[in-house]
N, C-alpha and C positions, 0 to 999 in steps of 0.2 A: 705467325704471331700466336703467343700464348694468351688464351682467353682469361679475363679477370673474373673473379668470383664475387665481385662487389659492384657498387654503383659509384660513379664519380660525382660527388656532391660537395660543394663548398671547398673545392680545391684539393680534395683528397679522395682516395678510394675507401669506401665504407662498406661494411657487410650489408647485404640486403636484408630487408625486414622479414621476408619469408624464405623458406627452404626450397621452393620449386625452381627448376631450371628449364632452359630451352636448349635442345640439341641443335647444333649448327652442322649442316650436311653439305658436303661437296656434291653439287648436282652432276658433275662429270663422271663420278664413280660411285655415288650413293653412300660414301663412307662418312661417318660422324667425325668431324675435325675439332670439335670443342663443345663446351656448354657455357651458357651465360645465365645470370639470374633472371627469373621471371618476376619483374617488378610488380609491386602492389600499390594500392592507393596511398599507403603509408610512405613508401619510397618516393612517390611523386610529390607528396606533401612536403617531405623533407627537402627535396630538390627545389621546389617552388619557394619555400621559406628561405633557402640559401640565396636564390636569385633575387628575391625581394630585398633581403638585407644588403646585398651587394649593389643594388640598383642606384641608390642616391649617389654613391661615390663614383660609379662608372658614368652615370649621366652627367655629373659635374666635371668629369675629366675633359680637358680641352681637346677639341677635334684633332689637333696635331699629335697629341699623345696617343689617342685612339688609332690614328693612322700608323704611328710607329709600331704599335702592337700588332696591327694587321699586316704590316710589312714583315715583322718577325714571324707571324703565322705563315705567310706566303713562303718565306725562306725555309721554314721548318718542313712545310709540305714538300718543297722541292728537294730538300736534303734526304727525305725518306721516301722518295718516289718509287724506288725499287720494292721496298717493303709494302707500300700501299698497293702497287700493282699485283704483287704476289698474294696479298690478302684478298683482294677483290677476285682474282682468278680462283682462289681456293673456295670461297663461299658463294660466288655467283656463277662460276664456270666460264667466265669470259676468256677467250683466247688471250694469251699473255701480250701479244703486240697491241691489241685493242686496250687492254688494261693499262699498259704503259702510256699509250698516246692519248687516250680519252679519259679513262677513269682516274688516272693519276695526273695527267697533264692539264686537263681543263680546269680542275679546281685551283691549280697554281695561278692560272690566268685570272680566274674570277676573284680570288683573294687579293691578287695584286691590283685589280681594277678598283676594289673597294678601299684599299689602302690609299690610292690616289684620290678617290672621291671623298673619303673622310677628311682629307686635308683641304679640299677645294670646294666642297658643297656649300651653297649659300644657306646657312641655317638661320639667317636673319635677312629681312628685306624691308625697304621703306615703301609704303603705299600712301601717298598723300600725307595726312597728319598722323598716320599709324606706323608703328613698327610691328612687323609680323615675325613671330618666332616659330621656328619648327623644332619641336622638342620630342625626345624619345617617348614612345607610347608606353613603355614600362617593361613588364616581364612577358617574354614571348615563349609560348609553347610550340615547339617545332616538331612535327611528325613527318618523317621522311620514308620514302619507299625503298624497295630493294633493287630496282633496275639500274639506277646510277647511285650507288650507296654513298659515295663521297661527294660527288658533284652536288647532289640535292642537299646534303648537309651544308656545304660551303655556300651554296646559293641562298640559304636562309640565314645561317649564322653570321656570315661576313657582313651583310647589310644591316642586320640587327645590331651587331657590335659597332659598326660605323655610325649608326644613328644614336648610340648611347644606351641601347636596351641590354638587358641581361636575358639569358636563354636557358631553357630546359629542353633538352632533346630526347625524343623517344624514336629511335630508329626502327626500321622494319625487323621483325624477328628472324627473317631468313638471312640477313646480312649484318649482324650486330658487331662482328669483329672489326670491320672497317670503322665503325663509330667509336669503338673502344680505342683504336689506334689514333683516331682524331682527337679524342680526349687527352691522350698522352702528348700529342703535338701541341695542344693548347697550353699545357703545362710548360713545355719547352719554350713556347712563345712568350711566356711571362704574363699571361692573363691573370688579373687578380682573382683571388678565391671567390667563388660564387658567381662570377660573370658568365661562365659556361658550366652547365651541369648535364649529366647523362644518366638516364634511367632506361635500362633495357626491359623488354617485356612485350606482351601481346597488345594488339590494338584494342581488343575488347576490355582489357583490364587497365593497363597502364595508359594507353592512348585515350580511352574514355575518361579516366581520372584527370588527365592533363587538360583535355579539352573543356571539361566541366569545372575545373578548379576555380574558386572564386577569386583567387589572387593572380590569375593569369589574365593579362590585358589583351593579348592578341594570340590567335591560334593560326599558325601557318602550316597547311597540310598539302602534301602531294600524294595522289593515289587515285583510286577509282571514283567515278562520279557517285556511285551508290554510297560509299563511305563518306564522301564529301558532303552529301546531303545530311547524313547523320550528324557530322561534326558541325555543319552550319546550323542545324536545329539546336544542338546543345549549346553552342556559343550564343546563338540568338536569344535563347531563354535568359541568358545572363547579360544581354546587350553588350557583348564584347566583339571586337573586330575579328574578322577572319580574312585569310588569303588562301584561296583554293586553286591549286593547279591540278586539273582532273583529266578525264579521258580525251581521246582524239580519234578521228577517222579521216586523216588529212588527204586531200586530193593533190595529185601530181598531174597538172594539166599541160599537155603537149599540143600546142597550137599548130595549125598548118604553117609550113615554112621553117619550123624549128629544126635544129640538128637532132634528128630522131635517134640516131645511134647513141649520141652522148646523153640525151635526156633519158633514154631507157636504161643504159648502163649505170648511170648515177642513181636513177630511181630504184633499180634493183638493189644496188649497194646500200642505199638508205634504208630499205625495208629489212635487209638481211643483217645489218649491223646490230650488235648486241642481241643476236638471236631473235630479232623482231620485237624485243621488249623495250620499246621506245614510244612514249605517248604521242610524240609528234611525228612518227614515221609516216611516210607518204604511202599508205597501204592501198590507195585507190589510184590507179594510173588511167587517165582519160586520154583517148587517142581518137582522132577523126577517122571516119569510116574508110576513107580512101587509103590510109596507111595502117589501118588496124592490124591486118594479118602480118605485115612486116614487123610491127612492134611486138606482136606476140612471139614471133620467131626470134627476134633479138633478145627478148626477155628470157625465153627458154634457154638460149645459148649462154646468156650471162649468168643465170642462176646455177648452171651446171658447175661453175667454178667454186661455188660455196659448198665445200665438202664438210659434212658434220664431223666434229672432232678436230678439224683443222682450221678452216676459216670461219666456221659457225660453231659456237658452243651449244651447250644444252639450255633449255629453259630452267627456271629457278628451282622447281620442285615437281613432284609427281602430280599434284593437283593441276598445276599449270600445263603440264604435258598432256594430261587427259583433256583439259579444257580446249587447248589448241587443236588437238587431233579431232575432238568433237566438232569443232567449227569446220575443219576440212571435210569431214564426213557430211556435214550439213550442206556444204557447197556442192558436193557431188549429188546429194539427194535432191537439191533444188534445181539441178540442171546446168550448172556451170561446167565448162570444159576444162578438165585437168590436163595441163600441158607440161607440168613438172612436179615432182614430189608426190605427195599423197598422205593418207592417214597412217600408214604403217611406220612403226619406229625404225629408224635407220641403223640403230646400234643396239646390241643386246643389253648393254649396261649404260647407265646414265639417262638423264631425262631429255633425250634428244628428240627433235621433231624434224622431219624432212623439209628442207626449203621448198616451198610450194608456190606454184603460179597457176592461177585460174584465168581462163579467157571466157568470153561470152557471158560475162557477169552483167546482170541488169541491176539498176539502182535499187529495186525493191528486195533484192536477195539479202538474206541474213548477213552473209560475208561482206556485203557492201554497206551495211548499216551499223553493225556492232563492232566494237573494238575487240580484236582477237588477241593481240599482244603476243604474237609469235611470228615466225618467218614465213608469212603468207601474204602474197600479193594478188590483188584482184585487178584485172584489166577490163575497162568499160569502154564502149563505143559511143561516140556522140556524132550528131549530124552537122551542127554549126555551133558558133560561139555561144549563142544564147542557150542552146541545149547543154553545152559543156558547163555553163555557169549554173544552170538549174541542177545538174547532177552534182557539181562540186559543193553547192550550198544545201544539198538535199539530205542532210543528216542533222541530228540533234547536237553535233559537236562543231567546234570551230577553233581548233588550237593552232594549226600550222598549215603549210601547203607549199606548193611550188608551181611556177608558171614558166614555160619555155616557149619562145617565139623567135621569129627571124631577127628581131631587134628588141632592145630593152624597152623602148617606148610602147610597143604593142603589148609586151608582157605586163608592164606596169598598169596600162589601161585596163587590162583584164583583172589584175590583182586588186585594183581599187574596188572592184565590185564583189570580191569574195568576202564572205562572212567568216573571217578567221583572224586570229591574232598576230600571225607572223607568216610571211610569204617570202620564199627564196626566188629571186629573179635570175633565170638563165644560169643557175648553179652558183648563186651568191655565197660567199664564204661566211662561216660562223663569226659572229661579232659578240664578244662578251659584254658589250655595253648596250646592246639592243634589247628592248623590253620583250619578255617572253610571257605569254599567258593567253587565256582563251576568251572567245565569244561563246554565247549560248551556254550549253551544259559542260563546256570545257573549263569553266572556272570563273573565279573572281579575283581581280588583282593582277599584278605583274611581278616578275622576278628579273634580276640582272640589271646592271647599270643604274643610272640615277632614278629611273622609274621604280626599280626594285627597292632602292633605298627609301623612297618616299612612302612605301607601304608601312614602314616602321616608325613613322613620324606623325605627330599630331600638331595642330595649328593653334597658336594663341596670338591675339592681336592686342597691342597696347596703343591707346589713343592719347595724343598730346594736344 
């Protein structure tokens, strides 16, 4: 895809206010593949004004018509799936099969789910002598990360549009080409001018300007907990709503009697997918003492299949590569047993990290507490179920997790006690309608399905 040298504002590509640009680098070969404008507060203001001007008309559009536009968006995404996959692979480094199946495929499912919800959602209800109206919150500032560049865009933009909101998107500076492609697709889908707007730029400049803009009614952010705190503080000063999907350190709990081989193999695949750059990855595997060494051996054998440059791509940039390798060094320093991988770069070129497995990890170790965001798995030993629960809940995060048991009933009983927003039971499948979001420092609010739609609505009651 050819990069645009302007911003998408008010239904057209406009020159950026400033002349600075951001280089887009392919992390697999470290080559510059394009440049995009580094947006300024002036660009953000223009985009917000366009969104504000478009809001009354879009909010008044009947839900059935909004659903039709979302259906057109879904169809346009599906029609350009190959181009989307190639763009994600070029700027994120994701292996092409993963880009096709996940990075291009999942957004089609999510957009389709919101097309259906827009047509069926109960925007009005009767409560006694009152009529309760659910109305769009207004202009949404969406700030998205680089790890799932299209999915995170669609997971914010689609429910906002279904609700009747207008949107200004500030994508991550590492993966802006996917966002530019999405802007083209919104044109093809026939969205009215100003309903969707795009400003590329850095978080420190464009992101901060968007979060603090007085005419933005809600900020939806996905990224690190540290940045989420800053955005929450900025939005709080203006008493505006926020939805924050932040970090994770999810536990994969394998209870006695579970199918150990299946649980370990799927657990390893979960951590290695997208080069470990998944906030909900099950990066802590908890195994009972009796089967611990068997699980370690199974994990070491499973991770050997994840060859860098083939099944595992690079991490997104040199900073992230250094960060992840630093965590691996910290694990060795603190006494964890390295059973696969290590801190050495596996390839001379590209921001690759060796898929790594640690055993003998204790709950207080840095690699068991902090989000690494790379292909690194920690395996922890527990003595009984209460000990497993203590370890699983023993971080500041609570985004996702998994439980494996001899039967679903036992797994559900354990999952009910976990302090986390989403738990997969015995390998449960992805559900685009299930709410996704965190407990504790993993965030505020939910994405996907009807719960995701409700984030973009506000409530009014009429008494008769």
